[in-house]
MARBA-3410 file (N, C-alpha, C, O; in Angstrom, 1 decimal):
179
106.9,192.1,82.6,106.3,192.7,81.4,104.8,192.5,81.5,104.0,193.3,81.0 ~ 104.3,191.4,82.1,102.9,191.2,82.2,102.2,192.2,83.1,101.0,192.3,83.0 ~ 102.9,193.0,83.9,102.3,194.0,84.8,102.2,195.3,84.1,101.4,196.2,84.5 ~ 102.9,195.5,83.0,102.9,196.8,82.3,101.6,196.9,81.5,101.2,196.1,80.7 ~ 100.9,198.0,81.7,99.6,198.3,81.0,98.6,197.2,81.1,97.9,196.8,80.2
98.6,196.6,82.3,97.8,195.4,82.5,96.3,195.6,82.3,95.6,194.8,81.7 ~ 95.8,196.8,82.8,94.3,197.1,82.6,93.9,197.1,81.2,92.9,196.6,80.8 ~ 94.8,197.7,80.4,94.5,197.8,78.9,94.6,196.4,78.3,93.7,196.1,77.5 ~ 95.6,195.6,78.7,95.7,194.3,78.1,94.5,193.4,78.5,94.0,192.6,77.6 ~ 94.0,193.5,79.7,92.8,192.7,80.1,91.6,193.1,79.2,90.9,192.2,78.8
91.4,194.4,79.0,90.3,194.9,78.2,90.4,194.4,76.8,89.5,194.0,76.1 ~ 91.6,194.5,76.2,91.9,194.1,74.9,91.7,192.6,74.7,91.1,192.1,73.7 ~ 92.1,191.8,75.7,91.9,190.4,75.7,90.5,190.0,75.7,90.1,189.1,75.0 ~ 89.7,190.7,76.5,88.2,190.4,76.5,87.6,190.7,75.2,86.7,190.0,74.7 ~ 87.9,191.9,74.6,87.4,192.3,73.3,87.8,191.3,72.2,87.0,191.0,71.4
89.0,190.9,72.2,89.5,190.0,71.2,88.8,188.6,71.3,88.5,188.0,70.3 ~ 88.6,188.1,72.5,88.0,186.8,72.7,86.6,186.8,72.2,86.1,185.8,71.8 ~ 85.9,188.0,72.1,84.6,188.0,71.6,84.6,187.8,70.0,83.5,187.5,69.5 ~ 85.7,187.8,69.4,85.8,187.6,68.0,85.9,186.1,67.7,85.8,185.6,66.5 ~ 86.1,185.3,68.7,86.2,183.8,68.5,84.8,183.2,68.5,84.0,183.5,69.3
84.6,182.4,67.5,83.3,181.8,67.3,83.4,180.3,67.5,84.5,179.7,67.4 ~ 82.2,179.7,67.7,82.2,178.2,67.9,82.8,177.6,66.6,82.5,178.0,65.5 ~ 83.6,176.5,66.8,84.2,175.7,65.8,85.4,176.5,65.1,85.9,176.0,64.1 ~ 85.8,177.6,65.6,87.0,178.3,65.0,88.2,177.5,65.3,88.4,176.8,66.3 ~ 89.2,177.6,64.4,90.5,177.2,64.6,91.4,178.4,64.6,91.3,179.2,63.7
92.2,178.6,65.7,92.9,179.9,65.8,94.3,179.6,66.3,94.6,178.6,67.0 ~ 95.2,180.6,66.0,96.5,180.7,66.6,96.6,181.8,67.6,96.1,182.9,67.3 ~ 97.1,181.5,68.8,97.4,182.5,69.8,98.9,182.6,69.9,99.5,181.6,70.4 ~ 99.5,183.6,69.4,100.9,183.9,69.5,101.3,184.1,70.9,100.4,184.4,71.8 ~ 102.6,184.0,71.2,103.0,184.3,72.6,102.9,185.8,72.9,103.0,186.6,72.0
102.7,186.1,74.2,102.6,187.4,74.6,101.6,187.6,75.8,100.8,186.8,76.0 ~ 101.8,188.7,76.5,101.0,189.0,77.6,99.5,189.3,77.2,98.6,189.0,78.0 ~ 99.4,190.0,76.1,98.0,190.3,75.7,97.3,189.1,75.1,96.1,189.0,75.3 ~ 98.0,188.3,74.4,97.3,187.0,73.9,97.0,186.1,75.0,96.0,185.3,74.9 ~ 97.7,186.1,76.1,97.4,185.3,77.3,96.0,185.8,77.8,95.2,185.0,78.3
95.7,187.1,77.8,94.5,187.6,78.2,93.3,187.1,77.3,92.2,186.9,77.8 ~ 93.6,186.9,76.0,92.6,186.3,75.1,92.3,184.9,75.6,91.1,184.5,75.7 ~ 93.3,184.1,75.9,93.1,182.7,76.3,92.3,182.7,77.6,91.4,181.8,77.8 ~ 92.5,183.6,78.5,91.8,183.7,79.8,90.3,184.0,79.6,89.5,183.8,80.5 ~ 89.9,184.5,78.4,88.6,185.0,78.1,87.8,184.2,77.1,86.8,184.6,76.6
88.4,183.0,76.7,87.7,182.2,75.7,86.4,181.7,76.3,86.3,181.3,77.5 ~ 85.3,181.8,75.6,84.0,181.5,76.1,83.9,180.1,76.6,84.1,179.1,75.8 ~ 83.5,179.9,77.8,83.5,178.5,78.4,82.3,177.7,77.8,82.4,176.4,78.0 ~ 81.4,178.3,77.2,80.2,177.5,76.6,80.5,176.9,75.3,79.8,176.1,74.8 ~ 81.7,177.3,74.6,82.0,176.6,73.4,82.2,175.1,73.6,82.7,174.7,74.6
81.9,174.4,72.5,82.1,172.9,72.6,83.2,172.5,71.7,83.7,171.4,71.8 ~ 83.6,173.3,70.7,84.6,172.9,69.8,85.4,174.1,69.2,85.1,174.6,68.1 ~ 86.4,174.5,69.9,87.4,175.5,69.5,88.7,174.9,69.5,89.1,174.2,70.5 ~ 89.5,175.1,68.4,90.9,174.6,68.4,91.8,175.7,68.5,91.7,176.7,67.7 ~ 92.8,175.6,69.4,93.8,176.7,69.6,95.2,176.1,69.4,95.5,175.0,70.0
95.9,176.7,68.5,97.3,176.3,68.2,98.1,177.4,68.8,97.9,178.6,68.5 ~ 99.0,177.1,69.7,99.9,178.1,70.3,101.3,177.6,70.5,101.6,176.5,70.7 ~ 102.2,178.6,70.3,103.6,178.3,70.6,104.1,178.8,71.9,105.3,178.8,72.3 ~ 103.1,179.2,72.8,103.4,179.8,74.1,103.1,178.8,75.2,101.9,178.4,75.3 ~ 104.1,178.5,76.0,103.9,177.5,77.0,102.9,178.0,78.1,102.1,177.3,78.7
103.0,179.3,78.4,102.1,179.9,79.5,100.6,179.9,79.0,99.7,179.6,79.8 ~ 100.4,180.1,77.7,99.0,180.0,77.2,98.6,178.6,77.1,97.4,178.3,77.5 ~ 99.4,177.7,76.7,99.1,176.3,76.7,98.8,175.8,78.1,97.8,175.0,78.3 ~ 99.5,176.2,79.1,99.3,175.8,80.4,98.0,176.3,80.9,97.3,175.6,81.7 ~ 97.5,177.4,80.5,96.2,177.9,80.9,95.1,177.1,80.2,94.1,176.7,80.8
95.3,176.9,78.9,94.2,176.2,78.1,94.1,174.7,78.4,93.0,174.1,78.1 ~ 95.1,174.1,78.9,95.1,172.7,79.2,93.9,172.2,80.1,93.4,171.1,80.0 ~ 93.5,173.1,80.9,92.4,172.8,81.8,91.0,173.0,81.3,90.0,172.7,81.9 ~ 90.9,173.6,80.1,89.6,173.9,79.5,89.2,172.7,78.6,89.8,172.4,77.6 ~ 88.1,172.1,79.0,87.6,170.9,78.3,87.1,171.2,76.9,87.1,170.4,76.0
86.7,172.5,76.7,86.1,172.9,75.4,87.1,173.3,74.4,86.7,173.6,73.2 ~ 88.4,173.3,74.7,89.4,173.7,73.8,90.3,172.5,73.4,90.9,171.8,74.2 ~ 90.4,172.3,72.0,91.3,171.3,71.5,92.7,172.1,71.4,92.7,173.1,70.7 ~ 93.7,171.6,72.0,94.9,172.3,72.1,96.0,171.7,71.3,96.2,170.4,71.4 ~ 96.7,172.4,70.4,97.8,171.9,69.6,99.0,172.8,70.0,99.0,174.0,69.9
100.1,172.1,70.3,101.3,172.8,70.7,102.4,172.3,69.8,103.0,171.2,69.9 ~ 102.8,173.1,68.7,103.9,172.7,67.8,105.2,172.7,68.6,105.3,173.4,69.6 ~ 106.1,172.0,68.1,107.5,171.9,68.7,108.3,173.2,68.4,107.8,174.2,67.9 ~ 109.5,173.1,68.9,110.4,174.3,68.7,111.4,174.3,69.8,111.5,173.5,70.7 ~ 112.2,175.4,69.7,113.2,175.7,70.7,112.6,176.7,71.6,112.1,177.7,71.2
112.8,176.5,72.9,112.2,177.4,73.9,112.9,178.7,74.0,114.2,178.7,74.3 ~ 112.2,179.8,73.8,112.8,181.1,74.1,112.3,181.5,75.5,111.1,181.8,75.7 ~ 113.2,181.4,76.5,112.8,181.4,77.9,112.1,182.7,78.3,111.2,182.6,79.1 ~ 112.6,183.8,77.9,112.0,185.1,78.4,110.6,185.3,77.9,109.9,186.1,78.6 ~ 110.2,184.7,76.8,108.8,184.8,76.4,108.0,183.5,76.5,106.8,183.5,76.2
108.7,182.4,77.0,108.1,181.1,77.1,107.4,180.7,75.8,106.4,180.0,75.7 ~ 108.1,181.0,74.7,107.6,180.6,73.4,108.5,179.7,72.7,109.7,179.7,72.9 ~ 107.9,178.8,71.8,108.7,177.9,71.0,108.9,178.5,69.6,107.9,178.9,69.0 ~ 110.1,178.5,69.2,110.5,179.2,67.9,111.4,178.3,67.2,111.8,177.2,67.6 ~ 111.9,178.8,66.0,112.9,178.1,65.2,112.3,177.2,64.1,111.1,177.2,63.9
113.2,176.5,63.4,112.8,175.7,62.3,111.8,174.7,62.6,110.9,174.4,61.7 ~ 111.8,174.0,63.7,110.8,173.0,64.1,109.4,173.6,64.2,108.5,173.1,63.7 ~ 109.4,174.8,64.8,108.1,175.5,65.0,107.6,176.0,63.6,106.4,175.8,63.3 ~ 108.5,176.5,62.8,108.1,177.0,61.5,107.6,175.9,60.6,106.5,176.0,60.0 ~ 108.2,174.7,60.6,107.8,173.6,59.8,106.4,173.1,60.3,105.6,172.8,59.4
106.2,173.1,61.5,104.9,172.6,62.1,103.8,173.6,61.7,102.7,173.1,61.3 ~ 104.0,174.9,61.9,102.9,175.9,61.6,102.6,175.9,60.1,101.4,176.2,59.7 ~ 103.5,175.5,59.2,103.2,175.5,57.8,102.2,174.3,57.4,101.6,174.3,56.3 ~ 102.0,173.4,58.4,101.0,172.3,58.1,99.6,172.6,58.5,98.7,171.8,58.4 ~ 99.3,173.9,58.9,98.0,174.2,59.4,97.3,175.3,58.5,98.0,176.0,57.8
96.0,175.3,58.5,95.2,176.4,58.0,94.3,176.8,59.1,93.6,175.9,59.6 ~ 94.2,178.1,59.4,93.4,178.5,60.6,92.5,179.6,60.2,92.7,180.3,59.2 ~ 91.4,179.8,61.0,90.5,180.9,60.7,91.1,182.2,61.1,91.0,183.2,60.4 ~ 91.7,182.3,62.3,92.2,183.5,62.8,93.6,183.3,63.5,93.8,182.3,64.1 ~ 94.4,184.3,63.4,95.6,184.4,64.2,95.5,185.7,65.0,95.2,186.8,64.5
95.8,185.6,66.3,95.9,186.7,67.2,97.4,186.9,67.5,98.0,186.1,68.1 ~ 97.9,188.1,67.1,99.3,188.4,67.3,99.5,189.6,68.3,98.8,190.6,68.1 ~ 100.3,189.4,69.2,100.7,190.5,70.1,102.1,191.0,69.5,102.9,190.1,69.1 ~ 102.3,192.2,69.5,103.5,192.8,68.9,104.2,193.7,69.9,103.6,194.2,70.8 ~ 105.5,194.0,69.7,106.2,194.9,70.5,106.3,196.3,69.9,106.5,197.3,70.6
106.2,196.3,68.5,106.3,197.6,67.8,105.2,197.7,66.8,104.9,196.7,66.1 ~ 104.5,198.8,66.8,103.5,199.1,65.8,103.6,200.5,65.2,103.2,201.4,65.9 ~ 104.2,200.6,64.0,104.3,201.8,63.4,103.3,201.8,62.2,103.5,201.0,61.3 ~ 102.4,202.7,62.2,101.3,202.7,61.2,101.8,203.1,59.8,101.0,203.0,58.8 ~ 103.0,203.5,59.7,103.6,203.8,58.4,104.4,202.7,57.8,104.5,202.5,56.6
104.9,201.8,58.7,105.8,200.7,58.2,105.3,199.3,58.6,105.7,198.4,57.9 ~ 104.5,199.2,59.6,104.0,197.9,60.0,104.3,197.4,61.4,104.7,198.3,62.2 ~ 104.2,196.1,61.6,104.4,195.6,63.0,105.8,194.9,63.1,106.3,194.4,62.1 ~ 106.3,194.8,64.3,107.6,194.3,64.5,107.8,193.7,65.9,107.0,193.9,66.8 ~ 108.9,192.9,66.1,109.2,192.3,67.3,110.7,192.3,67.5,111.5,192.4,66.5
111.2,192.2,68.7,112.7,192.3,68.9,113.4,191.0,68.5,114.7,191.0,68.4 ~ 112.7,189.9,68.3,113.4,188.6,68.0,113.2,188.2,66.5,112.1,188.1,66.1 ~ 114.3,188.0,65.8,114.2,187.6,64.4,113.5,186.3,64.2,112.7,186.3,63.2 ~ 113.8,185.3,65.0,113.1,184.0,64.8,111.6,184.1,65.1,110.8,183.5,64.4 ~ 111.2,184.9,66.1,109.8,185.2,66.4,109.1,185.8,65.2,108.0,185.5,64.9
109.8,186.8,64.6,109.2,187.5,63.4,109.0,186.5,62.3,108.0,186.6,61.6 ~ 109.9,185.7,62.0,109.8,184.7,61.0,108.6,183.8,61.2,107.9,183.5,60.3 ~ 108.5,183.3,62.4,107.3,182.4,62.8,106.0,183.2,62.7,105.0,182.7,62.2 ~ 106.0,184.5,63.1,104.8,185.3,63.0,104.4,185.4,61.5,103.2,185.4,61.2 ~ 105.3,185.6,60.6,105.0,185.7,59.2,104.4,184.4,58.7,103.4,184.5,57.8
104.8,183.3,59.1,104.2,182.0,58.7,102.8,181.9,59.3,101.9,181.5,58.6 ~ 102.6,182.3,60.6,101.3,182.3,61.2,100.3,183.2,60.3,99.2,182.8,60.1 ~ 100.8,184.3,59.9,100.0,185.2,59.0,99.6,184.5,57.7,98.5,184.6,57.2 ~ 100.6,183.8,57.1,100.4,183.1,55.8,99.3,182.0,55.9,98.6,181.8,54.9 ~ 99.2,181.4,57.1,98.3,180.2,57.2,96.9,180.6,57.7,96.0,179.8,57.9
96.7,181.9,58.0,95.5,182.4,58.6,94.6,183.1,57.6,95.1,183.9,56.8 ~ 93.3,182.9,57.7,92.3,183.5,56.9,92.2,185.0,57.4,92.0,185.9,56.6 ~ 92.3,185.2,58.7,92.1,186.6,59.3,93.2,186.9,60.2,93.6,186.0,61.1 ~ 93.8,188.1,60.1,94.9,188.5,61.0,94.5,189.6,61.9,94.0,190.6,61.5 ~ 94.5,189.3,63.2,94.1,190.2,64.3,95.3,190.6,65.1,95.9,189.7,65.8
95.6,191.8,65.2,96.7,192.3,66.0,96.2,192.9,67.3,95.2,193.7,67.3 ~ 96.7,192.4,68.4,96.3,193.0,69.7,97.5,193.7,70.3,98.5,193.1,70.6 ~ 97.3,195.0,70.6,98.4,195.8,71.1,97.9,197.0,71.8,97.1,197.8,71.3 ~ 98.4,197.2,73.0,98.0,198.4,73.8,98.7,199.6,73.1,99.7,199.4,72.4 ~ 98.2,200.7,73.5,98.7,202.0,72.8,100.2,202.2,73.0,100.8,203.0,72.2
100.8,201.7,74.0,102.2,201.9,74.3,103.1,201.3,73.2,104.2,201.7,73.0 ~ 102.5,200.3,72.4,103.3,199.7,71.3,103.3,200.5,70.0,104.2,200.3,69.2 ~ 102.5,201.5,70.0,102.4,202.4,68.8,103.6,203.4,68.8,104.1,203.7,69.9 ~ 104.0,203.8,67.6,105.1,204.7,67.5,106.4,204.1,67.8,107.4,204.8,68.0 ~ 106.4,202.7,67.9,107.6,202.0,68.2,108.0,201.0,67.1,107.1,200.4,66.5
109.2,200.9,66.9,109.7,199.8,66.0,110.7,198.9,66.7,111.6,199.4,67.4 ~ 110.5,197.6,66.6,111.5,196.7,67.1,112.4,196.2,66.0,112.2,196.6,64.8 ~ 113.4,195.5,66.3,114.4,195.0,65.4,113.8,194.3,64.2,114.2,194.6,63.0 ~ 112.9,193.3,64.4,112.5,192.4,63.3,111.1,192.7,62.8,110.2,192.7,63.5 ~ 111.1,193.0,61.5,109.8,193.3,60.8,109.0,192.1,60.7,109.5,191.0,60.4
107.7,192.2,60.9,106.7,191.1,60.7,105.9,191.3,59.4,106.0,190.4,58.6 ~ 105.2,192.4,59.3,104.4,192.6,58.1,103.9,194.0,58.1,103.9,194.8,59.0 ~ 103.5,194.4,56.9,102.9,195.7,56.6,101.4,195.7,57.0,100.8,194.7,57.2 ~ 100.8,196.9,57.0,99.4,197.1,57.4,98.5,196.3,56.5,97.4,195.8,56.9 ~ 98.9,196.1,55.2,98.0,195.5,54.2,97.6,194.0,54.6,96.6,193.5,54.2
98.5,193.4,55.4,98.2,192.0,55.8,97.3,191.9,57.0,96.9,190.8,57.4 ~ 97.0,193.0,57.7,96.3,193.0,58.9,94.8,193.3,58.7,94.5,194.2,57.9 ~ 93.9,192.5,59.2,92.5,192.7,59.1,91.9,193.5,60.2,91.0,194.4,60.0 ~ 92.3,193.3,61.4,91.7,193.9,62.6,92.8,194.3,63.6,93.8,193.5,63.8 ~ 92.7,195.4,64.2,93.6,195.8,65.3,92.7,196.1,66.5,91.7,196.9,66.4
93.0,195.5,67.6,92.3,195.8,68.9,93.4,196.5,69.8,94.4,195.9,70.1 ~ 93.0,197.7,70.2,93.9,198.5,71.1,93.1,199.3,72.0,91.8,199.1,72.1 ~ 93.7,200.2,72.7,93.0,201.1,73.7,92.9,202.5,73.1,93.4,202.8,72.0 ~ 92.2,203.3,73.8,91.9,204.7,73.3,93.1,205.6,73.4,93.1,206.8,73.0 ~ 94.3,205.1,73.8,95.5,205.9,73.9,96.2,206.1,72.6,97.2,206.9,72.6
95.8,205.5,71.5,96.6,205.7,70.3,96.3,207.1,69.7,95.2,207.7,69.9 ~ 97.2,207.6,69.0,97.1,209.0,68.4,96.0,209.0,67.3,95.8,208.0,66.6 ~ 95.4,210.1,67.1,94.3,210.2,66.1,94.9,209.9,64.7,94.2,209.3,63.9 ~ 96.1,210.3,64.4,96.7,210.1,63.1,97.0,208.6,62.9,96.8,208.1,61.7 ~ 97.3,207.9,63.9,97.5,206.4,63.8,96.1,205.8,63.6,96.0,204.9,62.7
95.1,206.2,64.3,93.8,205.6,64.1,93.3,205.9,62.7,92.7,205.0,62.0 ~ 93.6,207.1,62.1,93.2,207.4,60.8,93.9,206.6,59.8,93.3,206.1,58.8 ~ 95.2,206.3,59.9,96.0,205.5,59.0,95.4,204.1,59.0,95.3,203.4,58.0 ~ 95.0,203.5,60.2,94.5,202.2,60.3,93.1,202.2,59.5,92.8,201.3,58.7 ~ 92.3,203.2,59.8,91.0,203.2,59.1,91.2,203.4,57.6,90.5,202.7,56.8
92.1,204.2,57.2,92.3,204.4,55.7,92.8,203.1,55.1,92.6,202.9,53.9 ~ 93.5,202.3,55.8,94.0,201.0,55.3,92.9,199.9,55.3,93.2,198.8,54.9 ~ 91.7,200.3,55.8,90.6,199.3,55.8,90.6,198.4,57.0,90.0,197.4,57.0 ~ 91.4,198.8,58.0,91.5,198.0,59.2,90.4,198.4,60.2,90.3,197.9,61.3
END
């Protein structure tokens, strides 16, 4: 999955990382696009805190001296290397963060964002609840798709970072929603 639309994900990750400011506390959800954000966190920062449920993202961030890393517990979902379930949910409810960066599998601008895993969707909803700003990172292949489990409607999303491949009507719906 990490090889699909890689050029777009790399560009999206770089653009998203530019939204991170010194002293921010943020959540990086699991996903190939959010991994690209982690790879582009500004090395000159001295105090950024990242909370992630993704083992591959944590593994990348562990070597960065400027990042305070928090890894909540949970049950390992092996195909996404993410920690999910009641332990993860309980842990995430204990935080307040500046920004959450969510990668999604489905983005329908009429109904909202979604993922194929029900527990992942539940955890994403909690991440959204504890964040001041919700940023969705999704390449254009995720648009016009719905996955099994609903995460949230457009009203909960502050920013979407994608590539130029989205349809004009989707772009207009996002703009009309104030995103």
